[in-house]
SERO-4910 file (N, C-alpha, C, O; in steps of 0.05 Angstrom, whole numbers):
BEGIN
 pado doro    nc1    nc2    nc3   cac1   cac2   cac3    cc1    cc2    cc3    oc1    oc2    oc3
  Unk    A    541   1415    233    514   1413    221    513   1429    196    527   1449    193
  Unk    A    496   1420    177    493   1434    151    484   1463    156    492   1481    141
  Unk    A    467   1467    176    457   1494    182    479   1513    190    476   1537    186
  Unk    A    501   1503    201    523   1520    211    543   1527    189    561   1543    194
  Unk    A    541   1515    166    560   1520    144    554   1546    131    531   1554    127
  Unk    A    575   1561    123    572   1587    110    567   1583     80    586   1580     65
  Unk    A    542   1581     73    535   1576     46    539   1600     27    535   1598      3
  Unk    A    548   1622     39    554   1646     22    577   1640      3    579   1654    -18
  Unk    A    594   1621      9    617   1615     -8    607   1599    -33    622   1596    -52
  Unk    A    582   1590    -32    572   1574    -54    546   1587    -64    526   1588    -50
  Unk    A    547   1596    -88    523   1609   -100    516   1595   -126    534   1590   -142
  Unk    A    490   1590   -130    481   1578   -155    451   1583   -157    437   1582   -138
  Unk    A    443   1588   -182    414   1592   -187    400   1566   -191    375   1565   -192
  Unk    A    415   1544   -193    404   1518   -198    401   1503   -171    421   1498   -158
  Unk    A    376   1496   -164    372   1482   -139    386   1455   -138    394   1446   -116
  Unk    A    389   1442   -161    402   1416   -162    431   1418   -152    440   1401   -137
  Unk    A    445   1440   -160    473   1443   -151    474   1447   -120    491   1436   -107
  Unk    A    456   1463   -110    456   1468    -81    450   1442    -66    462   1437    -45
  Unk    A    432   1426    -77    426   1400    -64    450   1382    -64    456   1369    -44
  Unk    A    465   1382    -87    489   1366    -88    510   1376    -68    523   1360    -55
  Unk    A    513   1402    -67    533   1414    -49    526   1406    -20    544   1400     -4
  Unk    A    501   1408    -13    493   1401     15    498   1371     20    505   1364     42
  Unk    A    494   1355     -1    499   1326      2    528   1321      7    536   1304     23
  Unk    A    545   1335     -8    574   1333     -5    582   1340     23    598   1326     36
  Unk    A    572   1363     33    579   1372     60    570   1351     81    585   1345     99
  Unk    A    546   1341     78    536   1321     97    553   1296     97    556   1283    118
  Unk    A    564   1289     74    580   1265     72    607   1268     86    618   1249     97
  Unk    A    619   1292     84    646   1296     94    648   1312    119    670   1317    129
  Unk    A    626   1320    131    628   1338    154    641   1326    178    652   1340    195
  Unk    A    641   1299    180    653   1287    203    683   1279    199    697   1272    217
  Unk    A    692   1281    173    719   1273    167    736   1296    156    761   1293    154
  Unk    A    724   1318    150    739   1341    139    731   1367    153    709   1369    164
  Unk    A    749   1385    154    743   1411    166    725   1427    148    723   1421    124
  Unk    A    713   1447    160    695   1464    144    711   1478    122    701   1482    100
  Unk    A    736   1486    128    753   1500    108    759   1481     85    757   1490     62
  Unk    A    765   1456     91    771   1437     69    746   1431     52    748   1429     27
  Unk    A    724   1429     65    699   1424     50    693   1448     33    684   1445     10
  Unk    A    697   1472     44    692   1496     28    710   1497      3    701   1504    -18
  Unk    A    736   1489      6    754   1489    -16    745   1468    -37    745   1473    -61
  Unk    A    735   1445    -27    725   1425    -45    701   1435    -61    699   1430    -85
  Unk    A    684   1449    -47    660   1459    -61    668   1481    -81    656   1482   -103
  Unk    A    687   1498    -74    695   1519    -92    710   1509   -117    708   1520   -139
  Unk    A    725   1487   -113    742   1477   -135    727   1457   -153    737   1450   -174
  Unk    A    703   1450   -146    688   1431   -162    678   1443   -188    669   1466   -188
  Unk    A    679   1428   -210    668   1438   -235    638   1432   -235    629   1411   -244
  Unk    A    624   1451   -225    595   1446   -221    580   1443   -247    560   1429   -248
  Unk    A    588   1457   -267    574   1455   -293    576   1427   -304    556   1416   -314
  Unk    A    599   1416   -303    603   1388   -313    587   1369   -295    575   1350   -305
  Unk    A    588   1373   -269    574   1356   -251    544   1357   -256    531   1337   -256
  Unk    A    534   1382   -259    505   1385   -264    497   1372   -290    476   1359   -292
  Unk    A    514   1375   -311    508   1362   -337    506   1332   -334    489   1319   -346
  Unk    A    525   1321   -318    525   1291   -314    500   1283   -299    488   1262   -305
  Unk    A    492   1299   -279    468   1292   -263    443   1293   -281    426   1275   -280
  Unk    A    441   1314   -297    417   1316   -315    416   1294   -335    395   1283   -342
  Unk    A    440   1286   -345    441   1264   -365    431   1238   -352    417   1222   -364
  Unk    A    441   1234   -327    433   1209   -313    403   1209   -308    390   1188   -311
  Unk    A    392   1232   -300    363   1233   -295    347   1228   -321    327   1214   -320
  Unk    A    356   1239   -343    343   1236   -368    344   1206   -377    324   1196   -387
  Unk    A    367   1194   -372    369   1165   -379    350   1149   -362    337   1130   -372
  Unk    A    349   1155   -336    331   1140   -318    302   1144   -326    286   1126   -325
  Unk    A    296   1169   -334    269   1176   -343    261   1160   -367    239   1148   -368
  Unk    A    278   1160   -387    273   1145   -412    271   1115   -407    254   1102   -419
  Unk    A    288   1105   -390    288   1077   -383    261   1069   -371    249   1048   -377
  Unk    A    252   1086   -352    227   1080   -338    204   1080   -357    188   1061   -357
  Unk    A    201   1101   -374    177   1104   -391    178   1085   -415    157   1080   -427
  Unk    A    201   1076   -423    203   1057   -446    203   1028   -438    204   1010   -454
  Unk    A    201   1024   -412    200    996   -402    174    983   -411    153    995   -412
  Unk    A    176    958   -419    153    942   -428    138    931   -404    150    919   -386
  Unk    A    112    936   -404     95    927   -381     71    912   -393     66    912   -417
  Unk    A     56    899   -375     32    884   -383      7    896   -372      5    903   -349
  Unk    A    -13    900   -390    -39    910   -381    -51    891   -361    -53    867   -366
  Unk    A    -60    902   -339    -72    885   -318    -97    871   -327   -104    850   -317
  Unk    A   -111    884   -345   -137    873   -354   -135    854   -378   -142    831   -376
  Unk    A   -124    864   -400   -124    848   -425    -97    833   -429    -94    817   -447
  Unk    A    -77    841   -412    -50    827   -412    -34    832   -438    -16    816   -444
  Unk    A    -40    852   -453    -23    858   -476      3    872   -466      3    884   -445
  Unk    A     24    870   -482     50    883   -475     50    911   -489     43    914   -512
  Unk    A     59    930   -474     62    957   -485     82    973   -468     87    966   -445
  Unk    A     92    995   -479    110   1012   -464     95   1027   -443     72   1035   -446
  Unk    A    109   1032   -421     96   1046   -399     85   1073   -407     64   1082   -398
  Unk    A    100   1087   -425     91   1113   -434     65   1112   -450     51   1133   -453
  Unk    A     58   1089   -460     33   1086   -476     10   1076   -459    -12   1072   -469
  Unk    A     15   1073   -433     -6   1064   -414    -24   1088   -407    -17   1111   -411
  Unk    A    -47   1081   -395    -65   1102   -385    -52   1115   -360    -43   1102   -342
  Unk    A    -52   1142   -360    -42   1157   -337    -66   1168   -322    -82   1183   -333
  Unk    A    -68   1161   -297    -93   1166   -282    -98   1196   -277   -121   1204   -275
  Unk    A    -77   1212   -275    -81   1241   -271    -98   1247   -247    -91   1239   -224
  Unk    A   -121   1260   -251   -139   1268   -229   -162   1248   -224   -181   1254   -211
  Unk    A   -159   1224   -235   -180   1203   -231   -180   1196   -201   -159   1189   -190
  Unk    A   -204   1196   -188   -206   1189   -160   -194   1162   -154   -197   1143   -170
  Unk    A   -182   1159   -131   -169   1134   -123   -189   1112   -117   -181   1088   -116
  Unk    A   -215   1119   -114   -234   1097   -109   -239   1080   -134   -249   1058   -132
  Unk    A   -231   1091   -157   -234   1075   -182   -211   1056   -184   -188   1064   -179
  Unk    A   -215   1031   -191   -195   1010   -190   -170   1014   -208   -152    998   -207
  Unk    A   -170   1036   -223   -147   1041   -240   -122   1047   -224    -99   1047   -235
  Unk    A   -125   1052   -198   -102   1060   -181    -84   1035   -176    -61   1039   -167
  Unk    A    -94   1011   -180    -79    987   -176    -74    973   -203    -93    965   -216
  Unk    A    -49    970   -210    -42    957   -235    -36    977   -257    -36   1001   -253
  Unk    A    -31    966   -281    -25    982   -305    -45    975   -327    -51    951   -331
  Unk    A    -56    995   -340    -77    991   -359    -71   1004   -386    -60   1026   -387
  Unk    A    -78    990   -408    -77   1003   -434   -100   1023   -436   -118   1022   -420
  Unk    A    -99   1041   -456   -119   1062   -458   -147   1050   -462   -166   1059   -450
  Unk    A   -149   1029   -479   -175   1017   -485   -188   1005   -459   -212   1010   -455
  Unk    A   -173    990   -444   -184    978   -419   -191   1000   -399   -211    997   -384
  Unk    A   -174   1020   -397   -180   1042   -378   -206   1056   -385   -221   1063   -367
  Unk    A   -211   1060   -410   -236   1074   -418   -260   1057   -411   -280   1068   -402
  Unk    A   -258   1031   -414   -280   1013   -407   -286   1015   -377   -309   1015   -368
  Unk    A   -265   1015   -361   -268   1017   -331   -281   1044   -324   -298   1045   -306
  Unk    A   -271   1065   -336   -282   1092   -330   -311   1094   -337   -327   1107   -323
  Unk    A   -319   1081   -359   -348   1082   -367   -366   1069   -346   -389   1077   -343
  Unk    A   -355   1049   -331   -370   1036   -310   -375   1055   -286   -394   1052   -271
  Unk    A   -357   1075   -283   -358   1093   -260   -369   1121   -267   -377   1136   -249
  Unk    A   -368   1128   -293   -377   1155   -300   -407   1157   -300   -421   1140   -309
  Unk    A   -417   1179   -288   -445   1184   -286   -451   1213   -295   -433   1230   -297
  Unk    A   -476   1218   -299   -485   1246   -305   -505   1253   -283   -526   1240   -280
  Unk    A   -499   1274   -268   -516   1282   -246   -544   1289   -256   -547   1304   -275
  Unk    A   -565   1277   -244   -592   1281   -253   -603   1309   -246   -625   1316   -256
  Unk    A   -589   1323   -229   -599   1350   -221   -585   1372   -236   -598   1390   -247
  Unk    A   -558   1371   -237   -543   1393   -250   -531   1386   -277   -522   1404   -291
  Unk    A   -531   1360   -284   -520   1352   -309   -490   1349   -310   -479   1342   -331
  Unk    A   -476   1353   -288   -447   1350   -287   -439   1321   -289   -452   1304   -277
  Unk    A   -418   1316   -305   -408   1288   -307   -388   1284   -285   -372   1301   -279
  Unk    A   -390   1261   -272   -373   1256   -248   -369   1226   -246   -381   1210   -260
  Unk    A   -352   1218   -227   -347   1190   -221   -360   1183   -195   -356   1196   -174
  Unk    A   -377   1162   -195   -393   1155   -172   -375   1146   -149   -352   1138   -153
  Unk    A   -385   1147   -125   -370   1140   -101   -364   1110    -98   -343   1103    -88
  Unk    A   -382   1094   -108   -378   1065   -107   -392   1052   -131   -410   1064   -143
  Unk    A   -384   1028   -137   -394   1014   -161   -424   1010   -159   -438   1011   -180
  Unk    A   -435   1006   -135   -464   1001   -132   -479   1024   -120   -499   1020   -107
  Unk    A   -470   1049   -125   -483   1073   -115   -512   1073   -125   -518   1069   -149
  Unk    A   -531   1078   -106   -559   1076   -113   -571   1102   -124   -595   1103   -130
  Unk    A   -555   1123   -126   -566   1148   -136   -547   1159   -158   -525   1150   -161
  Unk    A   -557   1179   -173   -541   1191   -194   -537   1221   -189   -547   1238   -203
  Unk    A   -523   1226   -167   -518   1254   -158   -488   1259   -155   -474   1243   -144
  Unk    A   -479   1282   -166   -451   1289   -162   -446   1297   -133   -465   1299   -117
  Unk    A   -421   1301   -126   -414   1307    -98   -428   1332    -88   -436   1334    -65
  Unk    A   -431   1352   -106   -444   1378    -98   -474   1374    -93   -485   1387    -74
  Unk    A   -487   1358   -109   -516   1354   -106   -524   1332    -87   -547   1330    -79
  Unk    A   -505   1315    -79   -511   1292    -62   -514   1300    -33   -500   1289    -16
  Unk    A   -532   1318    -27   -538   1325      0   -555   1303     12   -568   1288     -2
  Unk    A   -555   1300     39   -572   1279     51   -601   1280     42   -614   1260     39
  Unk    A   -611   1305     39   -639   1309     31   -644   1299      3   -663   1284     -2
  Unk    A   -626   1306    -16   -629   1297    -44   -625   1267    -47   -639   1254    -62
  Unk    A   -606   1256    -32   -602   1227    -33   -626   1212    -23   -634   1192    -34
  Unk    A   -638   1222     -1   -662   1209     10   -685   1209    -10   -698   1189    -14
  Unk    A   -689   1232    -24   -711   1234    -43   -705   1217    -68   -724   1206    -79
  Unk    A   -680   1215    -75   -673   1198    -98   -680   1169    -91   -691   1154   -108
  Unk    A   -673   1160    -68   -680   1133    -59   -710   1128    -57   -720   1107    -62
  Unk    A   -724   1149    -49   -753   1147    -46   -766   1142    -74   -783   1125    -77
  Unk    A   -756   1157    -94   -766   1153   -121   -760   1125   -132   -777   1112   -144
  Unk    A   -736   1116   -126   -727   1089   -136   -745   1068   -123   -751   1048   -136
  Unk    A   -752   1072    -97   -767   1051    -83   -795   1048    -95   -808   1027    -91
  Unk    A   -805   1069   -109   -832   1067   -121   -831   1055   -149   -852   1048   -160
  Unk    A   -808   1051   -160   -806   1040   -188   -818   1013   -189   -831   1006   -209
  Unk    A   -815    997   -168   -826    969   -168   -856    968   -170   -867    947   -176
  Unk    A   -870    991   -165   -899    991   -166   -910    998   -194   -934    998   -198
  Unk    A   -892   1003   -213   -901   1013   -239   -894    995   -262   -887   1004   -283
  Unk    A   -895    969   -257   -887    949   -277   -903    952   -303   -893    945   -324
  Unk    A   -927    963   -302   -943    966   -326   -939    992   -340   -952    997   -361
  Unk    A   -921   1009   -330   -916   1035   -342   -890   1035   -357   -873   1017   -353
  Unk    A   -886   1055   -373   -860   1058   -387   -840   1070   -368   -844   1093   -359
  Unk    A   -819   1055   -361   -800   1065   -341   -787   1091   -350   -779   1107   -333
  Unk    A   -785   1096   -376   -772   1120   -385   -788   1145   -379   -778   1167   -380
  Unk    A   -814   1141   -373   -832   1164   -368   -835   1171   -339   -851   1189   -333
  Unk    A   -821   1158   -321   -825   1163   -293   -816   1190   -285   -799   1202   -299
  Unk    A   -826   1200   -263   -818   1226   -253   -788   1227   -246   -777   1208   -235
  Unk    A   -775   1248   -254   -746   1251   -249   -742   1264   -222   -760   1275   -210
  Unk    A   -718   1261   -212   -711   1273   -186   -715   1303   -187   -725   1315   -168
  Unk    A   -706   1316   -208   -708   1345   -210   -738   1354   -210   -745   1374   -198
  Unk    A   -755   1338   -224   -784   1345   -224   -795   1341   -196   -812   1357   -187
  Unk    A   -787   1320   -182   -797   1315   -155   -788   1337   -136   -804   1346   -119
  Unk    A   -763   1345   -138   -753   1367   -120   -768   1393   -126   -774   1407   -107
  Unk    A   -774   1398   -151   -789   1422   -158   -817   1421   -146   -827   1441   -136
  Unk    A   -829   1398   -147   -856   1394   -134   -854   1399   -104   -871   1412    -93
  Unk    A   -834   1387    -92   -830   1391    -63   -826   1420    -56   -837   1430    -36
  Unk    A   -810   1434    -72   -806   1463    -67   -832   1478    -70   -837   1497    -55
  Unk    A   -848   1471    -90   -873   1485    -95   -891   1483    -70   -904   1503    -62
  Unk    A   -892   1460    -58   -909   1456    -34   -894   1460     -8   -904   1453     13
  Unk    A   -870   1472    -11   -853   1478     13   -847   1454     30   -845   1455     55
  Unk    A   -845   1430     17   -839   1405     30   -860   1397     51   -855   1383     70
  Unk    A   -885   1408     46   -907   1401     63   -926   1383     48   -923   1379     24
  Unk    A   -946   1372     63   -967   1356     50   -982   1373     30   -991   1395     37
  Unk    A   -985   1364      5   -998   1379    -16  -1028   1383     -9  -1040   1403    -19
  Unk    A  -1040   1366      6  -1069   1367     12  -1075   1385     35  -1088   1406     32
  Unk    A  -1066   1378     59  -1073   1394     83  -1055   1419     86  -1063   1438     99
  Unk    A  -1030   1418     75  -1012   1440     77  -1005   1449    105   -997   1471    110
  Unk    A  -1009   1430    125  -1005   1437    153   -982   1422    166   -972   1430    187
  Unk    A   -974   1399    154   -952   1383    165   -933   1375    143   -940   1377    119
  Unk    A   -909   1367    151   -889   1358    131   -898   1333    118   -912   1316    130
  Unk    A   -891   1330     93   -899   1306     78   -882   1282     88   -861   1285    100
  Unk    A   -893   1258     84   -879   1233     92   -874   1215     68   -856   1197     70
  Unk    A   -889   1218     46   -885   1200     23   -897   1212     -2   -909   1233     -2
  Unk    A   -893   1198    -24   -904   1206    -50   -933   1195    -52   -938   1172    -46
  Unk    A   -951   1213    -60   -978   1204    -66   -983   1206    -96   -976   1226   -108
  Unk    A   -996   1186   -107  -1004   1186   -135  -1033   1196   -136  -1051   1183   -127
  Unk    A  -1036   1220   -147  -1063   1232   -148  -1084   1213   -160  -1105   1209   -147
  Unk    A  -1078   1202   -183  -1093   1180   -193  -1079   1154   -184  -1056   1150   -193
  Unk    A  -1090   1139   -166  -1076   1115   -155  -1065   1097   -176  -1077   1093   -198
  Unk    A  -1042   1085   -170  -1030   1065   -188  -1050   1042   -194  -1051   1032   -216
  Unk    A  -1065   1035   -174  -1085   1013   -178  -1107   1021   -197  -1121   1003   -208
  Unk    A  -1110   1047   -203  -1130   1056   -222  -1116   1066   -248  -1126   1083   -262
  Unk    A  -1093   1054   -253  -1077   1060   -277  -1064   1088   -277  -1057   1099   -298
  Unk    A  -1061   1100   -253  -1046   1125   -251  -1016   1119   -257  -1007   1097   -253
  Unk    A  -1002   1140   -265   -974   1136   -272   -956   1149   -251   -963   1168   -237
  Unk    A   -931   1139   -251   -910   1150   -233   -896   1172   -248   -872   1170   -254
  Unk    A   -911   1194   -253   -900   1216   -269   -904   1242   -254   -918   1244   -234
  Unk    A   -891   1263   -265   -892   1290   -252   -920   1300   -249   -927   1314   -230
  Unk    A   -937   1294   -269   -965   1304   -269   -984   1287   -252  -1008   1291   -254
  Unk    A   -973   1268   -237   -990   1251   -220   -978   1247   -192   -989   1232   -176
  Unk    A   -956   1260   -186   -942   1255   -160   -941   1281   -144   -933   1302   -153
  Unk    A   -950   1278   -119   -948   1301   -100   -940   1290    -72   -943   1266    -67
  Unk    A   -929   1308    -55   -922   1299    -28   -947   1297    -11   -965   1314    -13
  Unk    A   -948   1278      7   -971   1274     24   -962   1265     52   -942   1251     55
  Unk    A   -978   1273     72   -973   1264     99   -987   1237    103  -1003   1229     87
  Unk    A   -981   1223    125   -993   1197    130  -1023   1199    133  -1038   1182    124
  Unk    A  -1032   1221    146  -1061   1224    151  -1077   1227    125  -1096   1213    121
  Unk    A  -1068   1245    108  -1082   1249     82  -1079   1225     64  -1097   1219     49
  Unk    A  -1056   1212     66  -1052   1188     49  -1072   1166     57  -1083   1152     40
  Unk    A  -1076   1163     83  -1094   1142     93  -1123   1149     86  -1139   1131     82
  Unk    A  -1129   1175     85  -1156   1183     78  -1161   1179     48  -1183   1170     40
  Unk    A  -1141   1184     33  -1144   1181      4  -1144   1152     -5  -1160   1144    -22
  Unk    A  -1125   1137      5  -1121   1109     -2  -1120   1105    -32  -1106   1120    -46
  Unk    A  -1135   1086    -42  -1136   1080    -71  -1161   1091    -84  -1170   1081   -105
  Unk    A  -1171   1112    -72  -1196   1124    -83  -1190   1144   -105  -1170   1159   -103
  Unk    A  -1207   1145   -126  -1203   1165   -147  -1209   1192   -134  -1228   1195   -119
  Unk    A  -1193   1213   -141  -1197   1239   -129  -1225   1250   -133  -1234   1266   -116
  Unk    A  -1240   1243   -154  -1267   1253   -158  -1287   1241   -137  -1308   1252   -134
  Unk    A  -1278   1219   -124  -1297   1206   -105  -1288   1209    -76  -1301   1198    -58
  Unk    A  -1267   1225    -71  -1258   1228    -44  -1276   1248    -29  -1282   1269    -39
  Unk    A  -1284   1240     -5  -1301   1257     12  -1287   1264     38  -1296   1283     52
  Unk    A  -1266   1250     45  -1253   1255     71  -1232   1277     70  -1222   1286     90
  Unk    A  -1227   1287     46  -1209   1310     42  -1225   1332     29  -1239   1327     10
  Unk    A  -1223   1357     40  -1238   1379     28  -1235   1381     -2  -1213   1378    -13
  Unk    A  -1258   1386    -16  -1257   1387    -45  -1238   1409    -55  -1226   1407    -76
  Unk    A  -1237   1431    -39  -1220   1453    -47  -1190   1445    -48  -1175   1454    -65
  Unk    A  -1182   1428    -29  -1155   1418    -29  -1149   1399    -52  -1128   1400    -64
  Unk    A  -1169   1383    -59  -1166   1365    -82  -1163   1381   -108  -1146   1375   -124
  Unk    A  -1180   1401   -111  -1179   1417   -135  -1153   1434   -137  -1143   1440   -158
  Unk    A  -1143   1443   -114  -1118   1458   -113  -1095   1441   -123  -1078   1450   -139
  Unk    A  -1094   1416   -114  -1074   1397   -123  -1077   1391   -152  -1058   1389   -167
  Unk    A  -1102   1387   -161  -1108   1381   -189  -1098   1404   -207  -1087   1399   -228
  Unk    A  -1102   1428   -198  -1094   1452   -214  -1063   1452   -217  -1053   1459   -238
  Unk    A  -1049   1445   -195  -1020   1445   -197  -1011   1423   -217   -994   1428   -234
  Unk    A  -1023   1400   -215  -1015   1377   -233  -1021   1384   -262  -1008   1374   -280
  Unk    A  -1042   1400   -266  -1048   1408   -293  -1026   1424   -306  -1021   1423   -330
  Unk    A  -1012   1440   -289   -989   1455   -299   -966   1437   -307   -951   1443   -325
  Unk    A   -963   1414   -293   -943   1395   -300   -950   1381   -326   -932   1374   -342
  Unk    A   -976   1376   -330   -984   1365   -355   -979   1384   -379   -971   1376   -400
  Unk    A   -984   1410   -373   -979   1430   -394   -950   1431   -401   -942   1434   -425
  Unk    A   -932   1429   -381   -904   1430   -386   -895   1405   -402   -878   1407   -420
  Unk    A   -907   1382   -396   -901   1358   -411   -910   1360   -440   -896   1352   -458
  Unk    A   -934   1372   -444   -944   1376   -471   -925   1394   -487   -921   1390   -511
  Unk    A   -915   1414   -474   -897   1433   -487   -871   1419   -496   -860   1426   -517
  Unk    A   -863   1399   -481   -839   1384   -488   -844   1360   -506   -826   1346   -515
  Unk    A   -870   1356   -512   -877   1334   -529   -877   1307   -516   -873   1286   -529
  Unk    A   -882   1306   -489   -882   1281   -474   -910   1272   -469   -928   1288   -465
  Unk    A   -914   1246   -469   -940   1234   -464   -940   1223   -435   -935   1200   -431
  Unk    A   -947   1241   -416   -947   1232   -388   -972   1240   -374   -973   1244   -350
  Unk    A   -993   1242   -388  -1019   1250   -377  -1028   1230   -356  -1022   1206   -358
  Unk    A  -1041   1240   -335  -1051   1222   -314  -1075   1206   -324  -1086   1190   -309
***
């Protein structure tokens, strides 16, 4: 066995030589004595052998990288060394199958690259049809759920400027402000987004018009203008109004037109 051979007779700082020596031993261990193998190893011109091995590896390397290949996407011919090298690109991106030129690879990456709406980190989405824009660190079940909740309300605002809708970060800030409780009663967890000025009364889906609400308060409020609501204490309405006024002030500071 290789483990039983006295490797003290063979010393080298180059791992390649030791690997070759072990290969030689494994090849002849059943046909030669340990003494004869030892003599063979000692008498070998290892420097010349190593030089030949390195030359062969270099030739194989050059042959491989200079080989002409075809881009899987645009079908142009190019050397393998000029192709896109995936590096740390996640395997879920289709670049892992086939060979791509740099131009085609960039186009594919653009389809997958996203900017996290919470932290701003650039990342590659988990799937082509991912319904949220959150990096792996921010994509907690809670954040993903709220992202989908916001998206589900987009269909109700056809008459509004889509670019002005409340962002996920603004919505999370609002939820944190109200401790993820109903903004009106403050006694139970919220169940949905409430538009302080109802959408039916030209209210907007913006930070200065959206608060968390429970089912009970939502049903009491319905599509009534807050100034006409009698089923919810006036103090609760004014407390919510005061908070939304701070969101309006923040928007004014940024030069945004999102007034309710």
